[in-house]
C-alpha positions in Angstrom: -16.7 -27.1 19.6 -15.8 -26.9 16.0 -13.5 -24.0 15.2 -13.6 -23.3 11.5 -14.1 -19.6 11.3 -11.3 -17.1 11.1 -11.6 -15.7 14.6 -11.6 -19.1 16.3 -8.7 -20.3 14.2 -6.7 -17.2 14.9 -7.2 -17.7 18.7 -6.3 -21.3 18.5 -3.1 -20.6 16.6 -2.3 -17.7 18.9 -2.6 -20.0 21.9 -0.1 -22.4 20.3 2.3 -19.5 19.5 2.4 -18.0 22.9 2.5 -21.4 24.6 5.6 -22.3 22.6 7.1 -18.9 23.3 6.5 -19.1 27.1 7.3 -22.8 27.6 9.6 -23.9 24.8 13.3 -24.3 24.8 13.7 -21.5 22.2 12.2 -18.0 22.1 13.5 -17.3 18.6 10.5 -16.4 16.4 11.8 -18.4 13.5 12.0 -21.6 15.5 8.5 -21.1 17.0 7.1 -20.5 13.5 8.7 -23.7 12.3 7.1 -25.7 15.1 3.8 -24.0 14.5 3.9 -24.8 10.8 4.7 -28.4 11.6 1.9 -28.6 14.1 -0.5 -27.3 11.5 0.7 -29.8 8.9 0.4 -32.8 11.2 -3.1 -31.7 12.2 -4.1 -31.4 8.5 -2.4 -34.7 7.7 -4.2 -36.5 10.5 -7.6 -35.2 9.4 -6.9 -35.9 5.7 -5.7 -39.4 6.3 -8.3 -40.3 9.0 -5.6 -41.6 11.3 -7.0 -40.0 14.4 -5.7 -42.8 16.7 -2.1 -41.7 16.0 -3.0 -38.1 16.9 -4.8 -39.3 20.1 -1.8 -41.4 21.1 0.5 -38.3 21.0 -1.9 -36.3 23.1 -1.9 -39.1 25.6 1.9 -38.8 26.0 3.3 -40.3 22.8 6.2 -39.0 20.7 5.0 -36.0 18.6 7.8 -36.7 16.1 5.9 -39.8 15.0 3.2 -37.6 13.5 5.8 -36.1 11.2 6.1 -39.4 9.3 2.4 -39.3 8.8 2.7 -35.7 7.6 5.5 -36.7 5.2 3.2 -39.3 3.6 0.5 -36.6 3.0 2.9 -33.7 2.1 6.2 -35.2 1.0 7.7 -32.0 -0.3 6.9 -30.1 2.8 8.3 -32.4 5.4 12.0 -33.3 5.3 12.8 -37.1 5.9 14.7 -36.3 9.1 12.3 -33.5 10.3 11.9 -33.1 14.0 10.2 -30.6 16.3 12.5 -28.1 17.9 10.9 -28.3 21.3 10.6 -31.2 23.7 7.8 -33.8 23.3 6.1 -32.5 26.4 5.9 -28.9 25.1 4.8 -30.0 21.6 2.2 -32.4 23.0 0.7 -29.6 25.1 0.8 -27.2 22.0 -1.0 -29.8 19.9 -3.7 -30.1 22.6 -4.6 -26.5 21.7 -5.4 -27.7 18.2 -7.4 -30.8 19.3 -10.8 -29.3 18.8 -9.9 -27.4 15.6 -11.6 -29.0 12.5 -9.7 -28.0 9.3 -11.5 -30.4 7.0 -14.3 -27.9 6.2 -12.3 -24.7 6.8 -11.6 -22.8 3.5 -7.9 -22.6 2.8 -7.9 -18.8 2.9 -9.4 -18.8 6.4 -6.6 -21.2 7.6 -4.0 -19.1 5.8 -5.3 -15.8 7.2 -5.5 -17.1 10.7 -1.9 -18.4 10.5 -0.7 -15.1 9.0 -2.5 -13.1 11.7 -0.4 -14.9 14.3 2.8 -14.6 12.4 2.2 -10.9 11.8 4.8 -8.4 10.6 7.2 -9.4 13.3 8.6 -12.5 11.6 8.1 -11.6 7.9 8.1 -7.8 7.5 11.9 -7.6 7.6 12.0 -9.8 4.5 9.6 -7.5 2.6 6.9 -10.1 2.9 3.5 -8.6 3.7 0.6 -10.9 3.3 -2.1 -9.7 0.9 -5.5 -9.1 2.5 -8.1 -11.4 1.1 -10.4 -8.5 0.1 -7.7 -7.5 -2.4 -6.8 -11.1 -3.4 -10.5 -11.8 -4.2 -10.8 -8.5 -6.2 -7.7 -9.1 -8.3 -8.7 -12.7 -9.0 -12.2 -11.6 -10.1 -10.8 -8.9 -12.4 -8.2 -11.3 -14.0 -10.9 -14.0 -14.1 -8.9 -17.2 -14.6 -10.6 -19.6 -17.0 -11.0 -23.4 -16.9 -7.8 -25.1 -18.1 -5.6 -22.1 -17.6 -2.3 -22.2 -15.7 -2.1 -19.7 -12.9 1.3 -18.7 -11.3 2.4 -16.9 -8.2 6.2 -16.8 -8.1 6.2 -15.3 -4.6 3.2 -17.2 -3.3 3.7 -17.0 0.5 1.0 -19.2 2.0 -0.7 -19.5 -1.4 -3.6 -17.0 -1.0 -3.8 -16.0 -4.7 -3.6 -19.5 -5.9 -6.2 -20.8 -3.5 -8.5 -18.0 -4.6 -7.9 -18.7 -8.2 -8.8 -22.4 -7.7 -12.0 -21.5 -5.8 -12.9 -18.9 -8.4 -12.7 -21.4 -11.3 -14.4 -24.1 -9.2 -17.3 -21.8 -8.6 -17.7 -21.5 -12.4 -17.7 -25.3 -12.8 -14.1 -25.4 -14.1 -10.6 -26.1 -12.9 -7.3 -24.3 -13.2 -3.7 -25.5 -12.6 -2.0 -23.5 -10.0 1.7 -23.1 -9.7 3.3 -21.5 -6.6 6.8 -20.9 -5.4 8.4 -19.3 -2.4 12.0 -18.9 -1.1 10.9 -19.1 2.5 10.6 -22.8 3.5 8.0 -22.3 6.2 5.7 -20.4 3.8 6.4 -23.0 1.1 5.2 -25.9 3.2 2.3 -23.9 4.5 1.4 -23.2 0.9 1.7 -26.9 0.1 -0.9 -27.7 2.7 -3.2 -24.9 1.8 -3.2 -25.8 -1.9 -3.6 -29.5 -1.2 -6.9 -28.6 0.6 -8.3 -26.6 -2.4 -6.5 -27.7 -5.6 -5.4 -31.3 -4.9 -3.4 -32.7 -7.8 -3.9 -29.6 -9.9 -1.3 -27.7 -7.7 2.4 -27.6 -8.3 4.4 -26.1 -5.5 8.2 -25.3 -5.4 10.6 -24.2 -2.7 13.0 -22.1 -4.7 14.5 -18.7 -5.4 12.0 -17.6 -8.0 14.2 -14.9 -9.3 16.6 -17.5 -10.7 15.1 -17.8 -14.2 17.1 -21.0 -14.9 14.8 -22.9 -12.5 11.6 -22.0 -14.5 11.6 -24.8 -17.1 9.0 -27.4 -17.7 9.4 -31.2 -17.8 10.8 -31.0 -21.3 13.4 -28.4 -20.3 11.6 -25.6 -22.1 11.0 -22.2 -20.5 7.8 -22.2 -18.4 4.8 -20.4 -19.8 1.6 -19.6 -18.0 -1.7 -18.0 -18.8 -2.1 -15.9 -15.7 0.1 -14.4 -13.0 -1.4 -13.1 -9.7 1.2 -11.9 -7.2 2.3 -9.6 -4.5 6.1 -9.8 -4.6 8.4 -8.8 -1.8 9.3 -5.1 -1.9 11.7 -2.7 -0.3 15.2 -1.3 -0.8 16.3 -3.0 2.4 16.1 -6.4 0.8 17.7 -5.3 -2.6 19.0 -8.1 -4.9 22.8 -7.9 -5.1 23.7 -11.3 -6.5 25.4 -10.6 -9.9 24.3 -14.0 -11.3 20.6 -13.1 -10.6 20.9 -9.5 -11.8 22.6 -10.6 -15.1 19.5 -12.5 -16.0 17.3 -9.4 -16.2 17.1 -6.2 -18.2 16.1 -4.5 -15.0 19.3 -5.8 -13.4 21.3 -3.4 -15.6 21.8 0.4 -15.3 19.3 2.5 -17.3 19.9 6.1 -18.5 17.3 8.7 -19.3 17.8 11.1 -22.1 16.6 14.8 -22.1 13.6 13.8 -24.2 12.5 11.3 -21.5 13.5 8.1 -23.4 15.2 5.3 -21.4 18.0 3.1 -22.6 19.5 0.1 -20.9 23.3 0.0 -20.4 25.6 -3.0 -20.2 26.7 -2.6 -16.6 24.9 -4.3 -13.8 23.3 -2.4 -10.9 25.0 -3.1 -7.5 21.5 -3.6 -6.1 18.0 -3.7 -7.4 14.7 -3.7 -5.5 13.1 -7.2 -5.8 9.7 -6.0 -7.0 11.3 -4.7 -10.2 12.9 -8.0 -11.0 9.7 -9.8 -10.2 7.8 -7.6 -12.7 10.2 -8.7 -15.5 10.1 -12.3 -14.4 6.3 -12.4 -14.4 6.1 -10.9 -17.9 8.7 -13.4 -19.2 6.8 -16.3 -17.8 3.5 -15.2 -19.4 2.6 -16.8 -22.7 1.7 -14.4 -25.5 -1.7 -13.0 -24.6 -1.3 -13.9 -21.0 -2.6 -11.7 -18.2 -1.0 -10.4 -15.0 -2.3 -8.7 -11.8 0.5 -7.5 -9.6 0.7 -5.5 -6.4 3.5 -2.9 -6.4 4.6 0.0 -4.2 3.3 3.4 -5.4 6.9 4.4 -6.0 6.9 2.2 -9.1 3.9 4.2 -10.5 5.1 7.7 -9.7 8.9 7.8 -9.2 10.7 9.4 -12.1 13.5 7.0 -11.6 11.2 4.1 -12.3 10.3 5.3 -15.8 12.4 2.6 -17.5 10.0 0.0 -16.0 7.1 1.4 -18.0 9.2 1.8 -21.1 10.0 -1.9 -20.9 6.4 -3.0 -20.1 4.9 -0.9 -22.9 7.2 -2.6 -25.5 5.8 -6.0 -24.4 2.2 -5.5 -23.7 -0.6 -3.2 -22.7 -1.7 -1.7 -19.4 -5.3 -2.9 -19.0 -6.1 -1.2 -15.7 -4.7 0.5 -12.6 -6.3 0.1 -9.2 -5.4 2.6 -6.4 -5.3 0.9 -3.0 -5.9 2.7 0.3 -3.0 3.3 2.6 -4.4 0.9 5.1 -4.3 -2.0 2.8 -1.2 -3.6 4.3 -1.5 -2.1 7.7 -0.6 -2.8 10.4 2.2 -4.8 8.7 3.5 -1.8 6.8 2.5 1.7 6.0 3.8 1.4 2.4 1.3 2.7 -0.1 0.6 0.2 -2.9 -1.4 0.0 -6.2 -2.2 -2.8 -8.6 -1.2 -3.1 -12.2 -3.3 -5.3 -14.6 -1.4 -6.1 -17.7 -1.8 -8.2 -20.9 1.3 -9.5 -22.8 1.2 -8.9 -26.6 0.2 -11.9 -28.7 3.2 -11.3 -30.9 6.6 -10.3 -29.6 7.0 -8.0 -32.6 3.7 -6.1 -31.8 4.2 -2.4 -31.5 2.3 -0.1 -29.0 -0.8 1.5 -30.4 -1.1 5.2 -31.2 -3.3 5.7 -28.1 -3.0 3.9 -24.8 -6.5 3.5 -23.2 -6.7 2.0 -19.8 -9.2 1.8 -16.9 -8.5 3.3 -13.5 -10.3 3.2 -10.2 -9.6 4.0 -6.6 -10.5 2.1 -3.4 -10.7 4.3 -0.3 -11.5 1.4 2.1 -10.1 -2.1 2.2 -12.2 -4.1 4.7 -10.1 -3.3 7.8 -8.7 -0.3 9.6 -5.0 0.7 10.2 -4.9 -1.7 13.1 -6.1 -4.6 11.1 -9.6 -4.7 12.6 -12.3 -5.8 10.2 -15.2 -5.1 12.5 -16.2 -1.5 13.5 -17.0 -0.4 17.0 -20.7 -1.0 16.5 -20.1 -4.5 15.3 -20.6 -3.9 11.6 -18.1 -5.1 9.0 -15.5 -2.5 8.0 -16.4 -1.1 4.6 -14.6 -2.7 1.6 -14.4 -0.9 -1.8 -12.4 -3.7 -3.5 -15.4 -6.1 -3.8 -17.8 -3.6 -5.6 -15.0 -2.4 -7.8 -14.2 -6.0 -8.9 -17.9 -6.6 -9.5 -18.2 -3.5 -11.6 -15.2 -4.3 -13.7 -17.0 -6.5 -16.2 -19.6 -3.7 -16.6 -17.1 -0.8 -16.9 -17.8 0.0 -20.5 -21.4 0.9 -19.6 -20.3 4.1 -17.9 -22.3 3.7 -14.7 -19.4 2.3 -12.6 -16.5 3.6 -10.6 -14.1 2.7 -13.3 -12.9 5.5 -15.7 -11.3 5.0 -19.0 -8.3 7.3 -19.5 -5.6 7.7 -22.2 -2.1 7.0 -20.8 -0.3 7.9 -24.0 2.9 9.6 -23.2 2.3 9.5 -19.5 5.1 8.7 -17.1 3.3 9.5 -13.9 0.9 6.6 -13.5 -0.5 6.8 -10.0 -4.1 5.8 -10.6 -6.0 8.3 -8.5 -4.3 11.2 -10.3 -6.5 10.5 -13.3 -9.7 10.7 -11.3 -10.9 14.2 -12.2 -12.9 16.2 -11.6 -13.3 15.2 -7.9 -17.0 14.5 -7.2 -19.0 17.2 -5.5 -22.1 16.7 -3.3 -25.3 18.4 -4.1 -24.8 20.8 -1.2 -21.3 21.7 -2.4 -22.6 22.2 -6.0 -25.3 24.6 -4.7 -22.8 26.5 -2.6 -20.4 26.9 -5.5 -23.0 27.7 -8.2 -21.6 30.3 -10.6 -18.1 30.3 -9.2 -15.1 30.5 -11.6 -12.4 27.9 -11.1 -8.6 28.2 -11.7 -5.5 26.1 -11.0 -2.9 27.4 -8.5 -0.5 27.4 -11.4 -2.7 29.7 -13.5 -3.2 32.0 -10.5 0.5 32.1 -9.9 1.3 32.8 -13.5 -1.0 35.8 -13.7 0.3 37.2 -10.4 -2.7 36.5 -8.2 -0.6 34.2 -6.0 3.0 34.1 -4.9 4.0 30.7 -3.8 7.4 29.7 -2.2 8.7 26.9 -0.1 9.7 27.1 3.6 13.3 26.7 4.7 14.8 24.1 7.0 17.4 25.7 9.4 18.6 22.3 10.6 17.9 20.6 13.9 21.0 22.2 15.5 19.1 25.5 15.4 16.2 24.2 17.4 15.9 25.6 20.9 18.5 28.3 20.3 16.2 31.3 20.7 12.6 32.5 21.1 11.5 32.9 17.4 9.0 30.4 16.3 9.8 27.7 13.8 6.5 26.6 12.2 6.2 22.9 11.3 3.5 20.7 9.8 2.3 19.6 13.2 1.8 23.2 14.2 -1.2 23.7 11.8 -4.5 22.7 13.4 -8.0 23.9 12.5 -6.6 26.9 10.5 -4.6 27.9 13.5 -0.8 28.2 13.6 0.6 27.2 16.9 4.3 26.8 17.7 6.4 24.6 19.9 8.8 26.7 22.1 11.3 23.8 22.1 11.7 24.3 18.3 12.2 28.0 18.4 15.3 29.5 16.8 17.7 32.3 17.4 17.5 35.8 16.0 20.6 35.1 14.0 19.1 32.0 12.4 15.9 34.0 11.7 17.8 36.8 9.9 19.5 34.2 7.7 16.2 32.9 6.3 13.6 35.6 6.7 14.1 37.4 3.4 13.8 34.2 1.4 10.6 33.2 3.1 9.3 36.7 3.3 6.4 35.9 5.7 3.5 38.4 5.7 0.3 38.8 7.7 -2.4 37.1 5.7 -0.1 34.5 4.2 -1.6 31.0 4.0 0.6 28.0 4.9 -0.2 24.6 3.2 1.3 21.3 4.2 2.7 19.7 1.0 4.9 16.8 2.4 4.5 14.2 5.1 2.4 11.3 6.1 -1.1 12.2 6.9 -1.4 16.0 7.2 -0.9 17.0 3.5 -3.4 19.7 2.6 -3.8 21.1 6.1 -3.6 24.9 6.2 -3.3 27.9 8.5 -3.0 31.7 8.3 -0.2 33.9 9.4 -1.3 36.7 11.7 0.4 39.5 13.7 1.0 37.0 16.5 3.2 34.7 14.5 4.5 36.7 11.5 8.0 36.8 13.0 8.6 33.1 12.4 10.4 30.7 10.1 8.6 28.0 8.2 9.5 24.3 7.7 10.3 23.2 4.1 7.4 20.8 4.2 5.1 23.8 3.9 4.4 26.1 1.0 3.8 29.8 1.8 1.1 31.4 -0.3 0.6 35.2 -0.6 -2.6 36.4 -2.2 -2.1 39.6 -4.2 -4.3 42.5 -3.1 -5.0 43.0 -6.8 -6.4 39.5 -7.3 -9.9 39.3 -8.7 -12.5 37.3 -6.7 -9.8 36.1 -4.3 -8.5 37.0 -0.9 -6.6 35.1 1.9 -9.8 33.9 3.7 -11.7 32.8 0.5 -8.5 31.1 -0.6 -8.1 29.1 2.6 -11.9 28.3 2.7 -11.6 26.9 -0.8 -8.8 24.6 0.3 -11.2 23.1 2.9 -14.0 22.1 0.5 -14.5 18.3 0.3 -14.0 18.1 -3.4 -10.8 20.1 -3.2 -9.5 18.0 -0.3 -10.2 14.9 -2.3 -8.4 16.3 -5.3 -5.4 17.1 -3.0 -5.4 13.4 -2.0 -5.4 12.4 -5.6 -2.4 14.6 -6.4 -0.3 13.3 -3.5 2.4 10.8 -4.5 3.5 8.4 -1.7 7.1 7.2 -2.0 7.2 4.2 0.4 5.4 5.8 3.5 5.9 9.6 2.9 3.7 11.6 0.7 4.4 14.7 -1.4 2.4 17.1 -3.6 5.5 18.3 -5.5 4.7 20.3 -8.6 1.3 18.8 -8.8 0.2 21.4 -6.3 0.1 23.8 -9.2 -2.5 21.5 -10.9 -4.9 21.9 -8.0 -8.1 23.7 -9.2 -10.0 25.8 -6.7 -13.1 28.0 -6.9 -12.6 31.7 -6.7 -14.9 32.8 -3.9 -13.8 36.4 -3.2 -16.8 38.0 -5.0 -20.5 37.8 -4.5 -22.4 34.5 -4.8 -24.1 31.7 -2.8 -20.9 31.3 -0.8 -20.7 34.9 0.4 -22.4 34.4 3.8 -20.2 31.3 4.5 -17.0 33.1 3.7 -18.0 36.1 5.8 -18.7 33.8 8.8 -15.4 31.9 8.2 -13.5 35.2 8.2 -15.2 36.3 11.4 -14.6 33.1 13.3 -10.9 32.8 12.3 -10.3 36.5 13.0 -12.1 36.5 16.4 -10.3 33.3 17.5 -6.9 34.9 16.7 -7.9 37.9 18.8 -8.9 35.7 21.7 -5.7 33.7 21.5 -3.7 36.9 21.6 -5.6 38.0 24.7 -5.1 34.6 26.3 -1.3 34.7 25.6 -1.2 38.3 27.1 -3.1 37.2 30.1 -0.8 34.3 30.8 2.5 36.0 30.0 5.2 36.5 32.6 4.4 40.2 32.6 0.8 39.7 33.6 2.0 38.1 36.9 4.4 41.0 37.7 3.4 42.2 41.2 
């Protein structure tokens, strides 16, 4: 059977991995990956060269190391002259047998790369900040950047070469050819990239094993600084792999300390940072390697787009080019490898180094809600259908964005320092049913309602973990809010003394609405304080909202109902900023706009029923608690 699709290749590579793990002389993941990479290279080399007899001889008991000479002839940069398999000839021979019926000659490079990456998984690369980019996003970014024939396309942290393989295929589909240039610090990924690009780009590929952040290495044959037309990349990211080498840091503006003045302007200092996240240095590297007028598409953690401390990055970028577009990626994009939220920056370098930013800063933004797989990495749903992918239609619509009938929106980023793309998607779309329900309603932001005294909003207090379990007074946490109900965990109850220390600050009252404003997945969840739980403390990840009895067209039940409306929930999502894996609403909570549904209107019956059900449930829960209390069993 010919195994050329992703599923079959993944299974074949997985058999090899687990056979080496179970039967080899080493269980170290790095050694197994090296032997797997070599096995793939010798299989590719055998099929490319047509020397099947040599492969067959090894399967019949010959020395597998003999195939490495063949692989060196095909991929000289990827195979060291003295290269040897780590495991015994018997183990390697059996592992190669698992690849015998795999035909790689017709398999697209991205399919081979994705299958190999699926086996490697986050176990062997995640600790290095390397998270392989899903092909749905790779294809979308490549389509949006649209490499043209004759252009030079670079990925300085290329991994297995996915972006470059896609760029080569994209240009070939248009009857043209691009030159692709890739580099990676990881030797196994470098030689896998060598093989992948040999399959799709041939002699038009240049591949390097190097520390890409050392700018001294980026020179052409004449010794001049390298210049490319396009950069497509997903650099390693994470504070755990910060760059600390002073020789590298000294090559970058971002390697220095930056200070922020009261007016928001950023200025670089002369001292070096002790450590800098790698993605920031890669941003600067990519822009420096672009020719004037060159284009870049780069995947970055959301922290770069929304963290106040990253403002200097945008100051530097805006002085050197323009932000063309910002693409918001779903949180599942890099799962299960990492939960880190990411977005994409599309950027064009100024034609002239002396060019100044324009008076306005128009850019295009869009949000993908689905990425072609779920959080477990499954691309097929339970009913056998492909998992929805928003990246493909967004990429297809990009060329038609000026027509207005697409999911892309043009916004003015002038003066903006918070650049999370979905933040600019307003107003949130409302279905026909929701529009009919809310017809005639007035809308107001929580900030406006607070300022005019209709709402009082304050944050909960954290008594500290040492207070947990010290008494019988409830401590309400984010996980205690479910379906508008506030439940409590007795294990987290606090003492009367702790309660007295914090109760006046929180000032909890019957009818107060609790809103989750920090966390991973529950932001926006809400619940109401009743007589059953008013004697409680509230976690700092919650905001406590008191609706004034004098408020016009607003009461606690209509307020909580408004927070559940689909468009309001979607806008809450847009206002959340995800730093690494944790989200927060911050002060953007006060920008949330809600309908005021306390008066008469099409919504009145729904609000009345909502109030009745929530109130009746609380009564029943109180009766249930009374019926099951210790006193009820007192004989």
